[in-house]
C-alpha positions, 0 to 999 in steps of 0.5 A: 145533917141536912140544912133543913134539920139545922133550920129546925134547930134554929127555930128551937134556939130562937124560941120561935116554935109558937110563932111558926105553928100559929103562922102555918095553921093560919095559912100565912106561911109555908114551912121551910122543911119537909115532912121527913125532916120534921119527922126526924127532928120531932124525935130529937127536939119534940120536947122543946117544940112542945114547951115552946108551943105551950098548947097541946091542942094547937100542937096536935093540929100542927102535927096532924098537918105536917106528919104523915097520917096514921092509917093502919088499925089498932095497935097496943102502944106503951109510954114511959111517963113521969109519975107527976105528969101522969097524975096531973093528966099531962101525957106525952105525945111519943108512944112506942109499940116496944114495951122495952123502949117505953120502960127505958124512958120510964126508968130514965129521964121520966123517972126524975122527980117523982119516979116513972110509970110504964103505961099502955093503951090500944089506940087507933086513928084518930088518937094516933097522929102518925106512925114510926118514921124511918129515923125512929125505926133506925133508932129502934124506938118505933115511935108513934105520935099520939094526941094525948087528949084522945088516949082512952083505955090506958092502964099502968103496967109498972112503976119505977123509983125516982132517978137522980139526973146525971150526965148520961141522961142529958135532954140534949142527947139525941138518944134520950131526947125523945121524951115528949 
């Protein structure tokens, strides 16, 4: 683990992401990590970053500034979402080109509570902020970072029953922490 990933985890444990994002976007500070390190950590801890920033528009601006921009054409993407969040219009930032990966999230952590839903949309820049990082490809998740406010043409592919949480789906697990 690089020292930079450890510093990103410290920002999270200090509940400091809102301040980091505001300082960076105002131009008053430079970031103490590389784009690659942030891309890796975004997969692991993005749900914490989103919770701490607590403003999707601000977070989208930050992500556009620190992640490599998406520059390819339209792509069909999938998201495993929680039914309650979807019903209230709160889509996540993490999408994938692999429907099986999205189904795993829709059946897993995102099914806790009201159940999960698999959605799809064909998206392009500017809706897609960034394509899959090397770490995402290594994990086999093929994660695209998407601005939820730019998603159009989305439709439901499948719904999944409510899942009861257990120890195999800890939010701190690297494999399942990509729920954002």
